[in-house]
C-alpha positions in Angstrom: 116.7 106.4 107.2 113.8 107.0 104.9 115.6 108.7 101.9 112.6 110.9 101.3 110.1 108.0 101.1 106.8 107.9 103.0 104.6 104.8 103.0 101.0 105.1 101.9 98.1 102.6 101.8 94.7 102.5 100.2 92.1 100.3 101.9 88.8 98.9 100.7 87.5 97.2 103.9 84.8 94.6 104.2 81.5 96.6 104.7 77.8 96.3 105.6 75.7 99.1 104.2 74.4 101.3 107.1 76.1 99.2 109.8 78.5 101.9 111.2 79.6 99.7 114.1 80.6 96.8 111.9 82.2 99.2 109.4 84.2 101.1 112.0 85.6 97.8 113.4 86.8 96.8 109.9 88.3 100.2 109.3 90.2 99.9 112.6 91.4 96.4 111.6 92.7 97.7 108.2 94.3 100.7 109.9 96.2 98.5 112.4 97.3 96.2 109.6 98.6 99.1 107.5 100.3 100.8 110.4 102.0 97.5 111.3 103.4 97.6 107.7 104.9 101.0 108.4 102.2 103.1 106.7 102.4 106.9 107.4 99.1 107.5 105.6 96.1 105.2 105.2 93.2 106.2 103.0 89.7 104.7 103.0 86.8 105.0 100.5 84.1 107.7 100.3 81.5 107.4 103.0 83.2 104.2 104.3 81.7 104.5 107.8 78.2 104.2 106.5 78.7 102.8 103.1 78.3 104.9 99.9 75.0 103.3 98.8 72.7 104.3 101.7 70.4 106.3 99.5 67.7 108.3 101.3 68.8 106.7 104.5 71.6 109.4 104.6 68.9 111.8 105.6 68.0 109.8 108.7 69.3 111.4 111.9 70.0 108.0 113.4 72.5 107.2 110.6 74.1 110.6 110.9 74.6 110.3 114.6 75.8 106.7 114.3 78.5 107.9 111.8 79.8 110.5 114.3 79.8 107.9 117.2 81.8 105.5 114.9 84.3 108.3 114.1 84.8 108.8 117.9 85.3 105.0 118.2 87.9 104.9 115.4 89.7 107.9 116.9 89.8 106.2 120.3 91.1 102.9 119.0 93.8 104.4 116.8 95.1 106.9 119.4 98.5 105.2 119.6 99.1 105.3 115.8 101.3 108.3 114.7 99.9 108.0 111.1 97.2 109.9 109.3 93.9 108.1 108.5 91.4 109.5 106.0 87.9 108.1 106.4 84.6 109.1 104.8 81.2 109.9 106.5 78.2 112.2 106.2 78.4 115.3 108.4 75.6 117.6 109.2 76.4 121.3 109.6 73.7 124.0 110.1 71.0 123.3 107.5 72.9 121.0 105.2 74.5 117.6 105.0 78.0 117.2 103.6 79.8 114.3 102.1 83.1 114.5 104.0 86.6 113.1 104.6 87.8 113.2 108.2 91.5 113.1 108.8 92.6 111.5 112.1 95.9 111.4 113.8 96.7 109.7 117.2 93.1 109.7 118.4 92.2 113.2 117.2 90.3 114.5 114.2 92.6 117.0 112.5 90.1 118.4 110.1 87.0 117.7 108.0 87.1 118.2 104.3 83.8 118.4 102.4 83.2 117.3 98.8 83.0 120.3 96.4 81.4 118.8 93.3 78.2 116.8 93.9 77.3 114.6 90.9 73.7 114.4 89.9 73.7 112.8 86.5 73.4 109.3 85.0 73.5 106.9 88.0 74.4 109.5 90.5 71.9 111.3 92.7 74.1 112.8 95.4 72.4 116.2 95.4 69.3 114.5 96.7 71.2 114.2 100.0 74.4 116.3 100.0 75.2 120.0 99.7 78.3 121.2 97.8 81.0 123.0 99.7 81.2 126.7 99.0 83.5 129.4 100.4 80.6 130.8 102.4 80.6 127.6 104.6 81.9 128.0 108.1 85.7 127.4 108.6 85.2 125.1 111.6 82.7 122.4 112.6 81.7 121.0 116.0 81.5 117.2 115.8 80.8 116.1 119.3 81.8 116.6 122.9 84.5 113.9 122.5 85.9 115.2 119.2 85.3 118.9 119.7 85.5 121.7 117.1 87.9 121.1 114.2 88.8 123.0 110.9 86.3 122.6 108.1 86.9 123.3 104.4 88.9 122.4 101.3 91.7 124.9 102.0 93.5 122.6 104.5 96.8 120.7 104.2 98.1 118.2 106.7 101.9 118.6 106.8 104.8 116.7 108.2 106.6 118.8 110.8 110.1 117.7 109.7 110.4 120.0 106.6 110.1 117.1 104.2 107.2 118.6 102.3 105.0 115.5 102.9 101.9 117.7 102.7 98.5 116.1 102.2 95.6 117.6 100.4 92.1 116.0 100.2 89.3 115.7 97.6 86.4 113.3 97.1 85.5 111.2 94.1 83.8 113.6 91.6 86.2 116.4 92.6 88.8 114.7 90.4 86.5 114.2 87.4 85.8 117.9 86.8 87.8 120.3 84.6 89.5 122.1 87.6 89.8 119.7 90.5 90.3 121.2 94.0 93.6 119.3 94.2 95.0 121.5 91.4 94.9 124.5 93.8 96.1 122.4 96.7 99.1 121.2 94.8 100.0 124.8 93.9 99.9 125.7 97.5 102.2 122.9 98.6 100.3 119.6 98.6 102.7 116.8 97.4 100.2 114.1 98.2 96.5 114.1 97.3 94.1 111.6 98.8 90.8 110.9 97.1 88.1 109.0 99.0 86.0 107.6 96.2 82.7 105.7 95.6 83.2 105.1 91.8 81.0 102.3 90.4 82.3 99.8 87.9 81.1 99.5 84.3 82.9 98.3 81.2 85.9 100.4 80.3 85.7 102.6 83.4 88.8 101.0 85.1 91.0 102.0 82.2 89.6 105.5 82.1 90.0 105.9 85.9 93.6 104.7 85.8 94.5 107.1 83.1 92.7 109.9 84.9 94.5 109.4 88.1 97.9 108.9 86.4 97.6 112.0 84.3 96.3 114.2 87.2 99.2 113.1 89.3 101.5 114.1 86.4 100.2 117.6 85.9 100.0 118.3 89.6 103.3 116.7 90.3 101.9 114.8 93.2 101.4 111.3 94.6 97.7 110.6 94.2 96.0 108.0 96.4 92.6 106.9 95.1 90.8 104.6 97.6 87.6 103.2 96.0 84.4 101.7 97.4 84.5 97.9 97.4 82.2 95.1 96.2 80.3 95.0 99.5 78.4 98.1 98.6 74.7 97.6 97.6 74.3 96.1 94.1 70.7 97.1 93.8 71.5 99.1 90.7 75.3 99.3 90.5 78.4 97.3 91.1 81.5 98.5 92.9 84.9 96.9 92.5 87.2 98.5 95.0 89.6 99.7 92.3 92.2 101.6 94.2 95.3 103.3 92.8 98.5 104.9 94.1 100.1 107.0 91.4 103.1 109.3 91.4 103.8 111.9 88.7 102.2 109.8 85.9 103.3 106.4 87.0 101.2 103.7 88.7 103.0 102.6 91.9 100.3 100.2 93.1 96.9 99.1 91.9 94.3 96.8 93.4 92.6 94.0 91.5 89.0 94.6 90.7 86.5 93.0 93.2 89.3 92.1 95.7 88.8 94.0 98.9 92.1 94.6 100.7 95.0 97.0 101.1 97.6 98.2 98.6 100.8 99.9 99.6 103.5 102.1 98.0 106.4 104.1 99.2 106.0 107.5 97.6 109.1 109.6 97.0 108.5 113.1 98.3 112.1 114.2 97.5 111.6 113.1 93.9 108.4 115.1 93.6 110.0 118.2 95.2 113.0 118.0 92.9 110.7 117.7 89.9 108.7 120.8 91.0 111.9 122.8 91.5 113.1 121.8 88.0 109.8 122.6 86.4 109.9 126.4 87.1 106.4 127.0 85.5 104.8 124.9 88.2 104.4 127.7 90.8 103.7 130.6 88.4 99.9 130.6 89.1 100.2 129.9 92.8 100.1 133.6 93.8 96.5 133.9 92.6 95.3 131.2 95.0 94.2 131.9 98.6 96.4 130.7 101.3 95.8 127.2 102.8 95.6 126.4 106.4 98.3 124.0 107.5 98.1 121.4 110.3 101.4 119.8 111.3 101.9 116.3 112.6 104.9 114.2 113.5 105.4 110.9 111.7 107.3 107.8 112.7 110.2 107.7 110.2 110.5 104.7 108.1 113.7 102.7 108.6 114.0 101.6 105.1 116.1 98.7 103.8 116.4 97.6 100.2 114.4 94.4 101.0 111.4 96.3 102.4 110.9 99.2 100.0 107.4 98.9 98.7 108.1 100.3 95.3 109.6 98.9 92.1 113.0 100.3 91.2 113.9 99.5 87.6 117.5 98.4 87.2 117.4 99.8 83.7 115.5 103.1 83.9 116.1 104.0 80.3 114.7 100.7 79.0 111.1 99.6 79.5 110.9 96.2 81.1 107.8 95.1 79.1 108.6 93.7 75.6 105.7 95.5 74.1 106.6 98.8 75.7 110.2 98.3 74.8 109.4 97.7 71.1 107.3 100.9 71.0 110.1 102.8 72.7 112.7 101.5 70.2 110.5 102.4 67.3 109.9 105.9 68.6 113.5 106.6 69.4 114.8 105.5 66.0 112.1 107.6 64.4 113.2 110.7 66.4 116.8 110.1 65.7 116.1 109.8 62.0 113.8 112.8 61.8 116.5 114.9 63.5 119.1 113.9 60.9 116.7 114.2 58.0 115.8 117.8 58.9 119.5 118.6 59.0 120.2 117.0 55.6 117.3 118.8 54.0 118.3 122.1 55.5 121.9 122.0 54.2 120.7 120.4 50.9 123.1 117.5 51.5 122.7 114.0 50.0 126.0 112.6 51.1 127.2 111.6 54.5 130.3 109.9 55.9 130.2 107.4 58.8 133.0 105.5 60.4 131.9 101.9 60.8 133.7 99.8 63.4 131.6 96.8 63.7 130.5 97.9 67.2 127.0 98.8 68.5 127.2 102.6 68.4 128.3 102.9 64.8 125.8 100.2 63.8 122.9 102.2 65.4 124.2 105.4 63.8 124.2 103.7 60.3 120.7 102.2 60.8 119.4 105.6 61.8 121.2 107.3 58.9 119.6 104.8 56.5 116.1 105.6 57.8 116.9 109.3 57.5 117.8 108.8 53.9 114.6 106.9 53.3 112.6 109.8 54.9 114.4 112.2 52.5 114.1 109.9 49.5 117.9 109.9 49.0 119.9 107.1 47.5 121.7 105.1 50.2 124.8 105.1 48.0 125.3 108.6 49.3 126.1 107.1 52.6 129.9 106.5 52.6 130.7 103.9 55.3 134.4 103.8 56.1 136.2 100.9 57.8 139.6 101.9 59.1 141.5 98.9 60.4 144.4 99.6 62.6 146.4 97.9 65.5 143.4 96.7 67.5 141.0 95.7 64.8 139.8 92.1 64.9 138.6 90.0 62.0 135.2 89.7 63.6 134.5 93.4 63.8 136.1 94.1 60.4 134.0 91.5 58.7 130.8 92.6 60.5 131.4 96.2 59.4 131.9 95.2 55.8 128.8 92.9 55.8 126.7 95.6 57.5 127.6 98.2 54.9 126.8 95.8 52.1 123.4 94.8 53.6 122.4 98.4 54.1 123.3 99.3 50.5 125.9 101.9 51.3 129.2 102.8 49.6 131.9 101.1 51.5 135.5 102.4 51.7 138.4 100.6 53.4 141.2 102.9 54.5 143.9 101.2 56.5 145.4 103.8 58.8 148.3 101.8 60.5 151.0 103.5 58.3 149.6 107.0 58.8 149.4 106.5 62.6 152.9 105.0 62.7 154.3 108.0 60.8 152.5 110.4 63.1 153.8 108.6 66.2 157.3 108.8 64.7 156.8 112.5 64.0 155.9 113.2 67.7 158.5 110.9 69.0 156.2 108.2 70.5 157.2 104.5 70.5 154.7 102.1 69.2 155.7 99.7 71.9 154.2 102.0 74.6 150.5 101.3 74.6 149.3 104.3 76.5 146.6 107.0 76.0 148.8 108.6 73.3 149.0 105.3 71.4 145.2 105.0 71.5 144.3 108.6 70.8 146.6 108.8 67.8 144.3 106.2 66.1 141.1 107.8 67.2 142.1 111.2 65.9 143.5 109.8 62.6 140.1 108.2 62.0 138.3 111.4 62.6 140.7 113.3 60.3 140.1 110.7 57.6 136.3 111.0 58.0 136.3 114.8 58.0 138.5 115.1 54.9 136.6 112.4 53.1 133.4 114.3 53.9 134.9 117.4 52.2 135.8 115.3 49.2 132.3 113.9 48.7 130.5 117.1 49.7 128.9 115.6 52.8 128.9 115.7 56.6 130.3 113.3 59.2 127.7 111.4 61.3 128.8 111.0 64.9 128.4 107.7 66.6 129.1 108.4 70.3 126.3 107.8 72.8 125.0 109.5 75.9 126.8 107.1 78.3 130.2 107.8 76.7 129.6 111.5 76.9 128.7 111.2 80.6 131.9 109.4 81.3 134.0 111.3 78.9 134.8 108.0 77.2 135.7 109.5 73.9 138.8 111.1 72.4 138.7 114.9 72.4 138.6 116.0 68.8 138.6 112.3 67.9 135.4 110.3 68.0 134.2 113.1 70.2 133.7 115.3 67.1 131.3 115.2 64.1 128.9 117.4 62.2 125.8 115.8 63.7 125.6 113.2 66.4 122.6 110.9 66.1 123.2 108.9 69.3 124.0 111.8 71.7 121.0 111.3 73.9 120.8 107.5 73.7 122.3 105.7 76.7 124.4 102.6 76.1 121.8 100.3 77.8 119.3 101.4 75.2 121.6 101.2 72.2 121.7 97.4 72.4 117.9 97.1 72.4 117.6 99.5 69.5 119.9 97.4 67.4 118.1 94.3 68.5 114.7 95.9 67.6 115.9 96.4 64.0 117.3 92.9 63.9 113.9 91.5 64.9 112.2 93.6 62.3 114.7 92.5 59.6 114.3 88.8 60.5 110.7 88.9 59.6 111.5 89.9 56.0 113.0 87.2 53.8 115.0 89.8 51.9 116.7 91.2 55.0 117.5 88.1 57.0 121.2 88.5 56.2 121.0 92.0 57.8 119.5 90.4 60.9 122.3 87.8 61.0 125.1 90.4 61.0 123.2 92.6 63.6 122.9 89.6 65.9 126.7 88.9 65.7 127.4 92.6 66.4 125.1 92.3 69.5 127.2 89.4 70.7 130.5 91.2 70.3 132.1 92.7 73.5 132.0 96.5 73.7 135.5 97.8 72.9 137.2 100.8 71.3 139.7 98.3 69.7 142.7 100.5 70.2 145.0 97.9 71.7 146.4 94.9 69.8 144.2 91.8 70.0 145.3 88.6 71.8 145.2 85.6 69.5 142.9 87.4 67.2 140.3 88.2 70.0 139.4 91.6 71.4 141.7 92.3 74.3 140.4 95.7 75.4 136.9 95.6 76.9 135.4 98.9 77.8 133.5 97.7 80.8 136.6 96.2 82.4 138.1 99.7 82.3 135.2 102.1 83.2 132.8 99.7 84.9 129.4 98.2 83.8 127.3 100.5 81.6 124.1 99.3 83.3 125.5 100.8 86.6 126.6 104.0 85.0 123.4 104.5 83.2 121.5 103.9 86.4 123.6 106.5 88.2 123.3 108.9 85.3 119.5 108.7 85.2 119.0 109.6 88.9 121.8 112.2 88.9 120.4 114.2 85.9 116.7 113.4 86.1 116.1 114.1 89.8 119.4 115.5 91.2 119.5 112.8 93.9 122.5 112.5 96.2 125.0 109.6 95.9 123.7 108.1 99.1 120.1 107.9 97.7 121.3 106.7 94.3 123.2 103.9 95.9 120.2 103.0 98.0 118.0 102.8 94.9 120.6 100.7 93.2 120.5 98.3 96.2 116.7 98.2 95.8 116.9 97.3 92.1 117.9 94.1 90.4 121.5 95.3 89.8 123.1 92.2 91.0 126.6 93.4 92.1 128.2 93.5 95.6 127.7 96.8 97.4 131.4 97.5 97.5 131.5 97.1 93.7 128.7 99.5 93.2 130.4 102.1 95.5 133.6 101.7 93.6 132.0 102.5 90.2 129.8 105.2 91.7 133.0 107.0 92.7 134.4 106.5 89.2 131.2 107.8 87.7 131.2 111.0 89.7 134.9 111.6 89.2 134.7 111.1 85.5 131.4 113.0 85.1 132.8 116.1 86.8 136.2 115.8 85.2 135.0 115.4 81.6 132.5 118.2 81.3 134.8 120.1 79.0 134.1 117.5 76.3 130.4 118.0 76.6 130.7 121.8 76.5 131.6 121.7 72.8 129.8 118.6 71.6 128.2 118.6 68.2 124.5 119.0 67.5 122.2 116.1 68.0 118.5 115.7 68.7 117.2 115.0 72.2 115.1 111.8 72.2 114.7 111.0 75.9 114.2 112.8 79.3 118.0 112.9 79.9 120.4 114.8 77.7 123.8 116.4 78.1 123.8 119.0 75.3 125.2 122.3 76.6 122.5 124.0 74.4 119.7 121.9 75.8 119.3 120.2 79.1 122.7 120.5 80.8 124.7 123.5 81.7 127.7 122.9 84.0 131.0 124.6 84.4 133.9 122.5 83.2 135.9 123.3 86.3 133.3 122.5 88.9 134.6 120.6 92.0 133.2 117.1 92.7 134.5 117.2 96.3 131.0 117.3 98.0 129.8 114.3 96.1 133.0 112.3 96.4 133.2 113.0 100.2 129.6 111.6 100.5 130.6 108.5 98.5 133.6 107.9 100.7 131.4 107.9 103.7 129.2 105.1 102.3 129.7 101.5 103.5 
């Protein structure tokens, strides 16, 4: 099963300028290697059959004919390969010479695509040899008696015949560097993959610019973009070529070659992901009706038989958290800023300089307090207007209690301690519930009492209650309805649990670098080391007895499932496959167990999300009923659970 993936390769083969026989043999060698690795599509550089740097020799009939003969040779030698090859060569048509890409499949030339934009500035003199493609050009071209007549033009897509939308569009080098690349139109007419046969020379800083160009173009066309570049065997008479090739997908680099290192790069591109993104982005197709129809050529690919160990693509086990320390620090800084700006705007709008926040000594309430402090700084408010409330009850441990008190002190807030055991006991007596029965009623009585205290205290001080619950808890419904589920503004509502930890850690690191805030860093580090728990059941020997992840499963699994469910709408089968491909080091049966729990809870707990408080979106995934997610509270999960039950 290929799960919507197709394998692509970019090659920069060894080359001799003007030696078509040598070059075609090297192209064939690379094609065979790539095909043996399961490639469905193999892309070579611009004019790779002759070399890009032939100069005036392009106008020699002998070189032109040699290029066609070599194309015949490549076709003959690859006739048993059910994959598409894209090779570059000069092609004469009528009274002009064109810089072209020829697409081959199983020994046949499917089409020839000419270059549209011919550079003639700085170090480029292509107009000296090549004519630009125009719509007045013929729609077909006769290549040779062996290759026959084939489609010619830029309005051609090579498509998989299996309905997968693996549709290939073509452009050449400079075509990408202009304001409106041909691939923009191709993508609007269905191309999900763009191949670019390039002869881009190397100068200082160009590799970074090229990388950013390819990344961003793949993003705004919602495509996989394969950029195969001329290698260091091109002539160095005036320029140097590095073979800098790239495979990007919707703004992300999947594979990139080292400069000056001829060879092959591979990546498994996710066509399903691209199609889902296009369907979600409803503005994508709005201009497509104004573009002429494209001719489509259908081919049949050998399906990849993917296993987690052979997927040529990095699957991050923590998709909400950048793996690079530098990127992670930038992400944390940005997220906290967004959270704080959202709250600051709300406080300014309602002219409120007082807030109330329940502080448990856990990660979520800690992050909420840190964000609230930053919001107060943005507004220029005195932090004494932040009333932090610790409400010890049956499950509170000394560790979390002391950390809550220390954190409130180090942040300069007004701390109140309100012990709620007597109130909860009286309430349970009123409803006829025994304190010896530690069930959901026992737990929720405490959660709702805490929320009532916070709400009433907010009325007393003329403030609002800041919610502490995070995105992962909302996804699982791991919150007490009208308990910790409710507030006047939820600062963590779009922050997943796996990111919460790093946000608190980021603040701790920042605090440790300031002599006056090292005590804050110390308490934050101890909070980071504390097990995640609602602390609603009595501790054992003074230690937390109720650990959330023992009850609902590991948050890193649930966050992984949540990301791919909401961001791309993938099926449970594909999500599990991606989890198997990642570094989530759990037995498969364990992952399936919690995948089922995730879907069951996600569908069953929507009613809590339907009335969740306001809170700013800070990432690509959010569950606000007023923003990203609209779902009926009584939708059936049967389809998804049935698929999970079929997994082994």
